[in-house]
Steps between C-alpha positions, in 0.01 A plus 500: 500500500364281226734390220454662164497192270533714179816678619635171629452347158671791334788462743539135403494594130761765526722266706482237244562751227814628678630142510452462129668833424791408723539174308528686166747743658716202614509367142612838370765548771637150430510577126713807571719292738540234239577710194599838625874427568574406141318798365682730748832370384414560140391845569817575699714377216303712249541804734879438506508493128305836481742661738786376275333660197437178322124472501235718343439649150588862423694531817795737518812294608582552862174683570266333750145630508305452826240233434257343732574126512226296347324264731539133418203273475600343830500841671158573360374180639648584846334836497165329408560270798550799722173665368306177568643498845362843555162382368504196711581705807216735431254201471658348808448814702140520373451149623611589854300817513182335367543224754520751771183682391316161445575371861488846669833446677878501443545250217768279663308289749584155367774326312358571152481872574835510691681326215344739244629801689837342537531437127378851416770641725759288318387614157494871594850457641619350178351777292691755721825309473479465123526881481813508719692196388582348159310174591186512287567171329492319838134569529417150400688359799335741736141464371510117485487440878247782523278326240536170678405654829194670338400176324504316827318790667219497240456123508615316818483796733195689354241611752177680411463861631355493844538665839816406688505297821423688828872470604597698188254777538744756616674811370821305542399286203537811283847590648672168587392271222537769224859591606603131533352420164649791315841448654492135421408576143793745470737240642399256228692712238837508671460129573482426128785749431722313752429175343594640159810652654620169615453359159691786346789468744516127447540563127769754556701253709439220249398625151378157404239502772167650394683642195198580271277605785726704722660682205156673429472624863599848616832537677535354848552854636168620363315198646683549841408865517139435396465236771669709772314822434157333485562312821613817677165661408284194593668403818371793706152439382526130598629611843203733552260223392644258764478770770132583408423133511650474851286790609187342353587167667510659839163672441343173368672228691653680799859455408737663260675178389410138544728312251203413284630317187444804274647736752806275533562467132436876450762580769755254335447672173562838657820368647614364165433829323669692779799260455490564126521880540783456750679262269460729206657783708787285602790465247564141579139389444414695185424326180392142482478436882260807541292381202468144659364661819256710299384196301438316823292787629294498181451117544381553861258767381339252260503228758318722750251605238390146413609230742442688824162632388365184337668211685578585857239600753535822696348822611559641152300227326283738309571377150132483413532180297400139542 
């Protein structure tokens, strides 16, 4: 099927636009992170005075009227960052869909497309988590690695829309690669949360360490629950992706497992995440030890994404670059 150059161009434009929107969202999130805590303290102090009957004109002593707390400027900036994240995700999704229509296949057949889908999954995961956890102001820390990955994808790893190699012309491309990419993108978020958890715990043990930065983070308990629940959701998907890859390998190469570099690192990552879930469920390994394990799994995922695909040679060398 011939490539539709017009749709491919539109896909590139929406991809680049999504990156720009994410950058502006990062700036807004970091503004809320930097200035929100002082504002929140001031608002809490004012609320305490109101409850004591000491603030407000024409107020009956001892009578507290139910009022909607006024949003601070930092909170408004954070909400604007969340809105831009939604806009960026819409543009990002449009880029993936247009790429698929332009090439007439599943739009994750090379490193550029695989990384784009991975980052989209991470952004959507973050949007969902913002509704369930009070962690919106951490959006800058989550979006920063996503923007870096997308920048590398749009420059170093970029590949023009084209048919995939014959080895990838299989329905397993739709199943295996999409599940692995989405699950890896979801796992990016708990990886960041675990790193921030370690910073927070370090500050709790030694208040002088990371004093200014850690004091603006959510509680260690919130970060721990966010990382755990997200990993619990992503781990079965990651497992299914590995199983589907083994089935595809048997059909393509005549064996389910051959200890190819990418297969090996993926299996090690699976073991690490399984160890994290086990550690998180074990009283003696909760907290910092479990967070270290999860952070290591996150590092392995990034290592597998770049080093294994771009540096080593193996049966999975379909990066589409160089």
